[in-house]
N, C-alpha and C positions, 0 to 999 in steps of 0.2 A: 421402560425406564425414562423418567423425566430428564430433560436436558439440563445439565449443570452449567452455571455461569462460569466460563473460563476463557482464557486467551489462546487456547490451542486450535481454534477454528481458523482455517485459511481465509485470507482476505484476497482481494483482486490484485494487489500490488500496483505497479505502474499503470496508469491509465493513458496509454498512447494509442492513437488510431492506427490499426494495422490493416492494410488492404488484404483482400482474400488472395490466397496463393494461386499463382498461375500454374500451368501444366509443367513448366520447366522447374519450378520451385519444388514440386512434389518429388522430383527425382534428384534434386540437388542436396548437398549436405546442409543440415539445419544450421542457421545462423541466428544470432540474437542481436537485437538493437538495444544498446545500453542507453538509458536515460541518465544524464549526469547533472547534478546540481552545480551551479556556478555562482561565485560571489558576484553580487550586483545584478544578477539576472532573476527573472521570475522562476520560482521553484517549480519543478515538474510535478504535475498532479499525480497522486497515487491514492490507493485505498489501503488501509491497515486496521488491524484490531487495536482498540484503545480502551482504557479504563476511564469511565466518566463517573464522577462522584454522584451518587444517588441513582445511577442508571446501570452500573456494572460494566461489563465488557460489551462492546458493540463495534461494528465496522464503521469507520468514518472516512470521508474523502478530504484531502487537503483543500480542495476547491470549495467545500462547505464553509470554510473559514476565510474566504477571500476578503481582503480589506481589514482583517483583524490580526493582532499579534498572536503568533503561535509558537509554543516551545515544544520541540520534539525531543523526546528522551528515548534513545535506542538502548536497550538493555538485553542481555542474553536471556535464554529461555527460563532461567532460574530466578526470574524477577521477584524481588523480595519487598516491594512497596517501600523503597527507601526515599 
């Protein structure tokens, strides 16, 4: 079955360098490092699925648009192209 162009494919999410776990980390409770956007600061890099006119859905990285204006529209899974 050929792949259908859609936005349901997972993207990488936040692109933060994570060191390999050490031995104690393997036995410890799992913890998550949260990346937070802050007003007046550089936005944290991330990868997400986006709809690009003429190209359809594809994964893009915020860093691909460094130095350019970017509008991010977060919408639930029932995106209706509004």
